C-alpha positions in Angstrom: 0.2 0.0 0.1 1.4 3.4 -1.0 -1.4 5.6 -0.1 -1.9 7.0 -3.5 1.8 8.1 -3.9 3.4 7.9 -7.5 6.9 8.8 -8.1 7.6 11.1 -11.2 10.6 12.8 -12.7 11.7 15.0 -15.4 15.1 15.7 -16.7 17.0 17.9 -19.3 19.6 15.4 -20.6 22.8 16.4 -22.3 22.4 16.3 -26.1 23.9 17.1 -29.3 22.1 19.2 -31.9 21.1 17.1 -34.9 22.8 13.8 -33.6 20.2 11.3 -32.6 22.7 8.6 -32.0 24.5 10.7 -29.3 21.2 11.6 -27.8 20.0 8.1 -27.8 22.8 7.3 -25.3 22.1 10.1 -23.1 18.5 9.4 -23.0 19.1 5.8 -22.1 21.4 6.8 -19.4 18.8 9.0 -17.9 16.2 6.4 -18.0 18.6 3.9 -16.0 19.2 6.6 -13.4 15.4 7.1 -13.0 14.9 3.3 -12.7 17.4 3.1 -9.9 15.6 5.9 -8.0 12.3 4.0 -8.3 10.8 6.6 -10.6 7.6 5.4 -12.3 7.2 8.2 -15.0 10.1 10.1 -16.5 9.5 13.0 -18.8 12.1 14.5 -21.4 12.0 17.8 -23.1 10.5 18.4 -26.5 12.2 16.8 -29.5 14.8 15.5 -27.1 16.0 12.7 -29.6 17.1 15.3 -32.2 17.3 18.6 -30.2 14.7 21.3 -30.5 16.9 23.8 -32.4 17.7 21.8 -35.6 15.7 24.3 -37.7 15.7 23.5 -41.4 17.5 20.2 -40.8 14.1 18.9 -39.8 13.5 18.9 -43.5 16.2 16.4 -44.0 14.9 12.9 -44.3 18.1 11.5 -42.8 17.6 13.2 -39.5 13.9 12.0 -39.0 15.0 8.5 -40.3 17.5 8.2 -37.7 15.4 9.8 -35.0 12.7 7.0 -35.5 15.5 4.4 -35.4 16.9 5.8 -32.2 13.4 5.8 -30.6 13.2 2.0 -31.6 16.8 1.5 -30.2 15.9 3.4 -26.9 12.7 1.1 -26.5 14.7 -2.1 -27.1 17.6 -1.2 -25.0 15.4 -0.2 -22.1 12.9 -3.0 -22.2 14.1 -4.6 -18.9 13.1 -1.2 -17.1 9.6 -0.8 -15.9 9.2 2.8 -15.8 7.2 4.8 -18.4 9.0 7.6 -20.1 8.3 10.1 -22.9 10.8 11.4 -25.4 10.3 13.8 -28.2 11.1 13.5 -31.9 9.9 14.7 -35.4 7.7 12.2 -37.3 6.0 12.2 -40.7 2.6 10.7 -41.0 0.1 11.0 -43.8 1.8 13.8 -45.6 2.7 16.0 -42.8 5.5 16.2 -40.3 4.6 16.5 -36.6 6.4 17.4 -33.4 5.6 14.4 -31.2 6.1 12.7 -27.9 6.6 9.1 -27.6 5.5 7.1 -24.4 7.8 4.0 -24.1 7.7 1.2 -21.5 9.0 -2.5 -21.4 10.4 -2.1 -24.8 7.3 -0.9 -26.6 6.2 2.4 -27.8 2.7 2.7 -26.1 1.5 5.8 -27.9 2.6 8.8 -29.9 1.1 12.3 -29.1 1.5 15.0 -31.7 1.7 18.7 -30.9 -1.7 20.7 -31.2 -0.7 24.3 -31.2 2.4 25.3 -33.4 3.8 28.7 -32.6 4.9 30.8 -35.4 5.7 34.3 -33.7 8.5 36.0 -32.2 11.6 33.8 -32.2 9.5 30.7 -33.0 9.0 29.3 -36.7 7.6 25.9 -36.0 5.0 26.0 -38.7 7.9 26.1 -41.1 8.5 22.4 -40.2 5.7 21.0 -38.4 1.8 20.7 -38.8 -0.7 21.0 -36.1 -2.7 17.9 -35.3 -6.4 18.4 -35.0 -7.9 14.9 -35.9 -9.1 11.8 -34.1 -6.7 9.3 -32.9 -5.5 6.8 -35.2 -2.6 4.3 -35.5 1.0 4.5 -36.9 3.6 1.7 -37.7 7.1 2.5 -37.3 8.5 -0.8 -38.3 8.7 -4.5 -37.4 7.7 -4.9 -33.8 6.4 -1.3 -33.7 3.1 -1.7 -35.4 -0.3 -0.1 -35.0 0.8 2.4 -32.2 -1.9 4.8 -31.1 -1.4 8.2 -32.6 -3.4 11.4 -31.6 -4.0 13.8 -28.7 -6.8 12.1 -27.1 -5.1 9.3 -25.3 -4.8 8.5 -21.7 -2.4 5.9 -20.4 -3.8 4.2 -17.2 -2.5 1.8 -14.6 -4.7 -1.3 -14.8 -4.2 -1.8 -10.9 -4.8 1.8 -9.9 -7.4 3.9 -11.7 -6.0 7.1 -10.0 -2.9 6.8 -12.4 -4.1 8.3 -15.5 -1.3 10.1 -17.7 -2.0 12.3 -20.7 0.3 14.6 -22.6 0.7 18.0 -24.2 3.8 19.7 -25.8 5.1 23.1 -24.9 3.0 25.7 -26.6 -0.2 23.6 -25.9 0.0 24.9 -22.4 0.5 28.7 -23.2 -2.7 29.0 -25.3 -6.2 30.0 -23.7 -7.6 26.6 -23.9 -5.0 24.1 -23.3 -5.4 20.4 -24.4 -4.6 19.3 -20.9 -7.7 20.9 -19.5 -9.8 18.5 -21.7 -7.5 15.6 -20.7 -8.1 16.3 -17.1 -11.9 16.6 -17.5 -11.7 13.1 -19.2 -9.9 11.8 -16.1 -6.3 12.4 -16.5 -4.5 13.0 -13.2 -1.1 13.6 -14.5 -0.1 15.8 -17.4 3.3 15.3 -19.1 4.6 18.4 -21.0 7.6 17.9 -23.4 8.7 21.5 -23.7 11.5 23.7 -25.2 10.9 27.2 -23.9 13.7 29.6 -24.3 14.8 31.8 -21.5 14.6 35.6 -21.5 14.5 37.9 -18.6 11.5 37.2 -16.2 10.2 34.4 -18.3 11.0 31.8 -15.6 8.8 33.7 -13.2 5.8 33.7 -15.6 6.5 29.9 -16.4 6.5 29.1 -12.7 3.2 31.0 -12.3 1.7 29.4 -15.5 2.5 25.8 -14.5 1.5 26.0 -10.9 -1.6 27.8 -11.7 -2.6 25.4 -14.5 -2.0 22.5 -12.1 -4.5 24.2 -9.8 -6.9 24.7 -12.4 -7.0 21.2 -13.7 -6.8 19.9 -10.0 -3.9 17.7 -11.2 -0.3 17.0 -11.4 1.9 18.7 -14.1 5.2 17.6 -15.1 7.0 20.2 -17.2 10.3 19.0 -18.8 12.3 21.9 -20.5 15.2 22.1 -23.0 18.5 22.5 -21.4 21.5 24.5 -22.2 23.0 22.1 -24.8 20.5 23.5 -27.4 21.9 25.7 -30.0 22.5 29.2 -29.0 22.4 30.7 -32.5 19.4 32.7 -31.7 18.2 31.6 -28.2 19.3 30.3 -24.8 17.6 27.5 -23.0 17.9 27.0 -19.2 16.5 23.6 -18.4 13.9 25.1 -16.0 12.0 22.1 -15.0 8.8 22.0 -12.8 6.6 19.5 -11.1 3.4 20.9 -9.7 0.3 19.4 -8.0 -2.9 21.2 -7.4 -1.3 24.6 -7.6 1.7 23.9 -5.3 5.2 23.5 -6.6 6.5 20.0 -5.6 9.9 20.3 -7.3 11.7 22.8 -9.3 15.3 22.9 -10.9 17.4 26.0 -11.0 18.1 27.8 -14.1 21.0 26.4 -16.2 21.5 23.4 -13.8 23.9 20.6 -14.9 22.3 18.4 -17.6 21.2 15.0 -16.8 20.1 15.9 -13.2 16.8 14.2 -12.4 14.0 16.4 -10.9 12.0 14.0 -8.7 8.8 14.3 -6.9 6.2 12.0 -5.2 2.8 13.0 -6.2 -0.1 12.3 -3.9 -2.6 11.2 -6.5 -5.2 10.6 -3.8 -5.1 14.5 -3.0 -6.2 15.1 -6.6 -9.0 12.7 -6.5 -10.2 13.9 -3.3 -10.2 17.6 -4.4 -12.1 16.7 -7.5 -14.8 14.8 -5.7 -15.1 17.7 -3.3 -15.3 20.3 -6.0 -18.6 19.4 -7.7 -18.0 21.9 -10.5 -15.1 20.0 -11.8 -17.0 17.1 -13.1 -19.6 19.4 -14.5 -17.0 20.7 -16.8 -16.8 17.3 -18.5 -20.2 17.9 -20.0 -18.6 20.3 -22.4 -16.0 18.0 -23.5 -16.9 15.9 -26.6 -15.1 12.9 -28.2 -13.8 9.7 -27.1 -10.4 9.0 -25.6 -8.2 6.1 -26.4 -7.3 4.4 -23.0 -3.9 2.5 -23.1 -3.6 0.1 -20.0 -0.3 -0.6 -18.5 1.2 -1.6 -15.1 3.5 0.1 -12.7 4.9 -2.8 -10.7 7.8 -0.8 -9.1 5.4 1.8 -7.4 6.8 0.8 -4.1 6.3 4.0 -1.8 4.4 3.7 1.4 4.9 2.4 5.0 6.2 -0.9 3.9 8.9 0.7 2.0 12.2 2.1 3.3 12.3 4.5 0.4 12.0 7.9 1.8 9.4 10.3 0.3 10.5 13.0 -1.9 7.3 14.9 -0.8 7.9 17.1 2.1 5.1 16.5 4.8 4.8 19.7 6.7 4.4 18.9 10.5 2.6 22.1 10.8 0.2 22.3 7.7 -1.7 25.4 8.8 1.7 27.4 9.2 4.1 28.1 6.5 7.5 27.1 7.3 9.1 29.9 5.3 9.4 33.1 7.8 8.5 35.6 5.1 5.4 33.6 3.8 4.4 33.1 7.5 4.4 36.8 8.3 2.4 37.4 5.0 -0.1 34.6 6.0 -0.4 36.2 9.5 -1.1 39.6 8.1 -3.8 38.1 5.7 -5.5 36.2 8.4 -5.7 39.1 10.9 -7.1 41.4 8.2 -9.7 38.9 7.5 -10.6 38.3 11.2 -10.8 42.1 11.8 -12.8 42.9 8.7 -15.3 40.1 9.6 -15.8 41.7 12.9 -15.9 45.2 11.7 -18.7 44.4 9.2 -20.6 43.0 12.1 -20.1 45.9 14.4 -21.2 48.4 11.8 -24.2 46.3 10.6 -25.7 46.2 14.2 -24.4 49.7 15.2 -22.7 48.2 18.2 -21.4 50.6 20.9 -19.2 48.3 22.6 -17.5 44.7 22.5 -17.1 42.5 25.6 -14.3 40.0 25.9 -13.5 37.6 28.6 -9.8 38.1 29.1 -7.9 35.3 30.9 -4.3 36.1 29.9 -4.2 33.0 27.6 -3.3 32.9 23.9 -7.0 32.9 22.5 -8.4 35.8 24.4 -5.3 37.7 23.6 -5.7 37.2 19.9 -9.4 38.0 20.2 -8.6 41.3 21.9 -5.9 42.3 19.4 -8.2 41.6 16.6 -11.1 43.5 18.2 -8.8 46.4 18.7 -8.0 46.2 15.0 -11.7 46.2 14.1 -12.6 49.2 16.3 -9.8 51.1 14.5 -11.4 50.2 11.1 -14.7 51.4 12.3 -13.3 54.7 14.0 -14.6 53.5 17.3 -12.9 54.3 20.6 -11.2 51.3 22.0 -12.1 52.4 25.5 -15.5 50.8 24.5 -13.8 47.3 24.4 -14.7 45.9 27.7 -12.0 43.4 28.7 -13.5 41.6 31.7 -11.2 39.4 33.9 -12.9 37.0 36.0 -10.6 35.3 38.4 -11.8 32.1 40.0 -10.3 29.0 41.8 -7.7 28.2 39.0 -6.5 31.7 38.2 -2.7 32.3 38.8 -1.0 35.6 39.3 0.8 35.4 36.1 -2.2 35.1 33.9 -4.1 37.7 36.0 -1.2 40.2 35.5 -0.9 39.7 32.0 -4.6 40.1 31.4 -4.5 43.4 33.2 -1.5 44.7 31.5 -2.8 43.5 28.1 -6.2 45.5 28.4 -4.1 48.7 29.6 -1.7 48.6 26.9 -4.3 48.1 24.1 -6.4 50.8 25.4 -9.4 48.6 26.4 -11.4 49.2 29.4 -10.5 46.7 32.0 -13.1 45.5 34.5 -12.4 42.8 37.1 -15.4 40.5 38.4 -14.2 38.0 40.9 -16.7 35.0 40.2 -15.6 32.8 43.2 -18.4 34.1 45.3 -21.1 33.6 42.6 -19.9 30.3 41.5 -19.8 28.9 45.3 -23.4 30.0 45.5 -24.2 28.3 42.3 -22.5 25.0 43.6 -24.7 25.4 46.8 -27.8 25.9 44.7 -27.2 22.8 42.7 -26.0 20.7 45.7 -22.5 20.3 44.5 -19.6 19.9 46.9 -17.0 22.5 46.2 -14.2 20.1 47.1 -15.1 17.7 44.3 -13.2 18.9 41.3 -15.0 17.2 38.6 -16.7 18.3 35.4 -19.4 20.1 37.2 -16.8 22.0 39.2 -15.1 23.2 36.0 -18.0 23.9 33.8 -19.8 25.8 36.6 -16.9 28.4 36.3 -17.1 28.5 32.6 -20.8 29.0 32.3 -20.6 31.5 35.2 -18.2 33.8 33.3 -20.3 33.5 29.9 -23.6 34.9 31.7 -21.6 37.7 32.9 -20.3 38.5 29.6 -23.6 38.2 27.8 -25.3 40.3 30.4 -22.5 43.2 30.4 -22.9 43.2 26.6 -26.5 43.9 27.0 -25.8 46.5 29.6 -23.3 48.4 27.2 -25.1 47.9 23.9 -22.4 45.7 22.6 -21.7 42.1 21.7 -19.5 39.3 23.2 -16.5 38.4 21.2 -15.8 34.6 21.2 -12.3 33.5 21.8 -12.4 29.7 21.2 -10.4 28.5 18.3 -10.8 25.9 15.5 -8.7 23.2 17.3 -10.8 23.5 20.4 -14.1 23.2 18.3 -12.6 20.1 16.6 -11.8 18.3 20.0 -14.9 19.8 21.9 -12.5 21.3 24.3 -15.1 23.9 25.4 -17.9 24.1 27.8 -21.3 23.8 26.0 -22.9 27.0 26.4 -20.1 28.3 28.4 -17.0 29.5 26.5 -18.4 27.6 23.5 -20.8 30.5 23.1 -20.5 34.2 21.9 -22.1 36.6 19.7 -19.4 36.5 17.1 -16.3 34.2 17.2 -13.3 35.8 15.6 -10.9 32.8 16.2 -13.5 30.1 15.1 -11.4 29.1 12.1 -8.1 29.7 13.4 -6.1 26.4 14.6 -4.3 26.5 17.8 -0.8 26.2 16.0 -1.6 29.3 14.1 -2.8 31.3 17.0 0.7 31.3 18.4 2.1 32.8 15.4 -0.6 35.5 15.0 0.1 36.7 18.5 3.8 36.6 17.7 3.0 38.8 14.6 1.2 41.2 16.8 4.2 41.3 19.3 6.6 42.1 16.4 4.2 44.7 15.0 3.6 46.6 18.0 7.4 46.7 18.8 7.8 48.2 15.3 5.4 50.8 16.4 7.2 51.7 19.4 4.9 49.9 22.0 7.6 47.8 23.6 5.6 47.4 26.8 2.7 45.6 24.9 5.2 43.5 23.0 6.8 42.3 26.3 3.4 41.2 27.7 2.6 39.3 24.5 5.9 37.6 24.6 5.2 36.4 28.1 1.7 35.2 27.2 3.3 33.2 24.4 5.4 31.6 26.9 2.6 30.7 29.2 1.4 27.0 29.2 -2.0 26.6 27.4 -4.6 26.0 30.2 -8.4 26.7 31.0 -7.3 27.3 34.6 -10.4 25.8 36.1 -8.7 23.7 38.8 -6.7 25.2 41.7 -3.0 26.0 41.0 -0.2 24.0 42.6 2.3 26.3 44.5 0.9 29.3 42.5 1.5 27.8 39.1 -0.8 26.4 36.6 -1.9 22.8 37.4 -4.2 22.0 34.6 -2.2 22.0 31.1 -4.5 21.4 28.3 -2.0 19.4 26.2 -1.4 16.9 28.9 -5.1 16.2 29.0 -6.2 16.2 25.3 -2.9 15.7 23.6 -0.3 18.0 21.7 -2.3 20.6 19.5 0.4 20.2 16.8 -0.6 16.5 16.5 -4.3 17.2 16.6 -4.0 20.2 14.0 -2.2 17.8 11.8 -4.9 15.2 12.1 -7.7 17.8 11.6 -6.1 19.2 8.5 -5.9 15.9 6.6 -9.4 14.7 8.0 -11.2 17.9 6.7 -9.1 19.1 3.9 -8.8 15.8 2.1 -10.9 13.2 3.8 -7.8 10.8 4.3 -8.3 7.6 6.1 -6.9 7.1 9.6 -4.1 4.7 8.0 -3.0 7.3 5.6 -3.0 10.2 8.2 -1.1 8.0 10.6 1.5 7.3 7.9 1.8 10.8 7.0 2.0 12.0 10.7 4.8 9.4 11.4 6.5 10.5 8.3 6.5 14.2 9.5 6.8 13.9 13.3 8.2 10.5 14.5 11.5 11.1 16.4 10.9 14.8 16.7 10.3 16.7 19.9 6.9 18.0 20.6 6.9 21.7 20.7 7.6 23.2 24.2 8.0 19.9 25.8 10.7 17.0 26.4 8.2 14.7 24.6 9.6 12.7 21.7 7.0 11.4 19.2 6.9 7.7 18.7 4.5 5.7 16.6 2.7 4.6 19.9 2.2 8.3 21.0 1.0 9.4 17.6 -1.5 6.6 17.4 -2.7 7.1 21.0 -3.7 10.7 20.1 -4.9 9.9 16.7 -7.5 7.5 18.3 -8.3 10.2 20.7 -8.8 12.7 18.1 -11.4 10.6 16.3 -13.4 9.8 19.4 -13.6 13.4 20.4 -14.2 14.7 16.9 -17.3 12.4 16.6 -18.7 12.7 20.0 -18.4 16.6 20.2 -20.1 17.4 16.9 -23.1 18.8 18.9 -21.3 21.6 19.9 -20.3 22.6 16.5 -23.8 22.3 15.2 -25.0 25.4 17.0 -21.6 27.5 17.1 -21.8 31.2 16.7 -21.1 33.2 13.5 -17.5 33.7 12.6 -15.7 34.3 9.3 -13.8 31.5 7.5 -10.2 32.5 6.9 -8.6 29.3 5.8 -9.2 26.1 3.7 -10.5 24.2 6.8 -13.6 25.3 8.7 -16.1 23.6 11.2 -19.0 25.9 10.8 -22.3 24.1 10.0 -23.3 26.9 7.8 -20.0 26.5 5.7 -17.7 23.6 5.2 -18.7 21.0 7.6 -22.1 19.4 8.0 -22.1 16.3 10.2 -24.8 14.5 12.2 -24.3 14.7 16.0 -25.1 11.3 16.6 -22.9 9.5 13.9 -20.8 6.5 14.9 -17.0 6.5 14.8 -16.7 2.7 14.9 -15.5 2.5 11.2 -12.6 4.8 12.1 -11.9 3.3 15.4 -11.7 0.0 13.9 -9.2 1.2 11.4 -7.1 3.0 14.1 -7.1 -0.4 16.2 -5.8 -2.3 13.2 -2.7 0.0 13.1 -1.7 -1.4 16.6 
């Protein structure tokens, strides 16, 4: 089992212009290197057997004759290799010469794909030598042992054992036109597009190419392998850089540097299940197929050496980010943080303007979530030209409150310009325990939730008193785990953090710490840094020796694990088996953030099982969650991305987790 992974590569081989025999050797060498690297699909550049820059030599019969012979030699000399590869050559058929891609495997030419769009502008004069193919798929014979080869554009090569592996092809300019053939291929089921290209290099073209290939892979919801001609092409009029790209669903999985050494493989492991899940989720994708006419020729083959997965010792080329909600690149992370904060504050600002709110009320604990909520609210007030003094930050110390969080809450309110109000709830909660006959010395769920609900009704009533709304502080991770008190901290009038995972909350607060420091508010930055260094806790149990005794991650598990699980459960609908494999790949042997804990398979599995149990049993809290703007690809709002019965069984998922033991 390889969980949908498929290893693909592209290469710009060393070549000699107009010398198929020399190029034949280079191509065979690259095929053998790819086979040794367990590659299943290898893509060469356009006209790679002859070189792209032969110009009028394409009109010489000797060149084409030798190119065809070299193709047959390449096939025969690589018949013991199991990978599928695509090479380019000129080929005459029915009175026209075509710029073609030939797919070779097990010593056979499985298919030949002619180029559709022939450029004849700027530095390109292809129509001088090649014709455009716009006919139905037919057959061509290249000689003995190479008879009746499918010839045309409407061809898909499919693995007989895995229907997710469906490979189609287009050639260079085909991608650059408004309606690329690959769009039609994808709508007919192709998950991988091979592009044999010879795009010359000019200033800034690499940036455009990178954007084009990645954006097109997103548009077709598929994998795109772009193999470009290298620097051995003729430089009579152009320069070629060998800029190769492999993209999947809009993300760049691998990219070569310009003018890199020839013959270097660019390899990526493609998660084809990710493609299929996205296509199934996007109902408009299949609607597009209604507008695609014509039948496709399906060529069945077999990839016996597709050996990726948990039973293989082969490491993945695909980087599995242990923090999928948080960009690892610092510059991108800061950009993401600013974008998320703007969406949070704009969402709240719209609500404040719509209801003509005079105030906002926040329960300020000195923890990360309420800190982020206050900072976002302050930003929203600025957008609405409202006085920050009308933000009422209410701190409500009780039995578990520590001096550290209390002082940080007070300082935070002061430094943001909010109005601080302290309401000690110990007396009212004690009375409540007496009213319901609960022993205050029994520190059970009633003891904890009594405090959470006591705080909530104070916030609600104070919002009524001041003509405002209660700002929710709970985050996406807490909603996923049900780590909130129903009709307690679970409830608000607008939840600004409702689609923010816990692992991202920390970086958003860190962004604010840096931002206010740059603006000269060093005191606020210092408070935020101390809050960042405080253990995550609901502080509902009495402290031990003045410090926090109730640490959330010791009770429900590390949030970086749960956020990892949540991302793949919601974003792609992966099975527990695959999520466990990915989590082990990304996190096994690494230290948990902020602790001495080292992740093992047993620890990851323990919390995966806990995640599914909590995720299923706590849906009832999400079914009636307050409004809050979606800011990322994963959200749990019942009015948005996630609709789930509150009484669904998780036996199926639990059984799969148990089997992993």
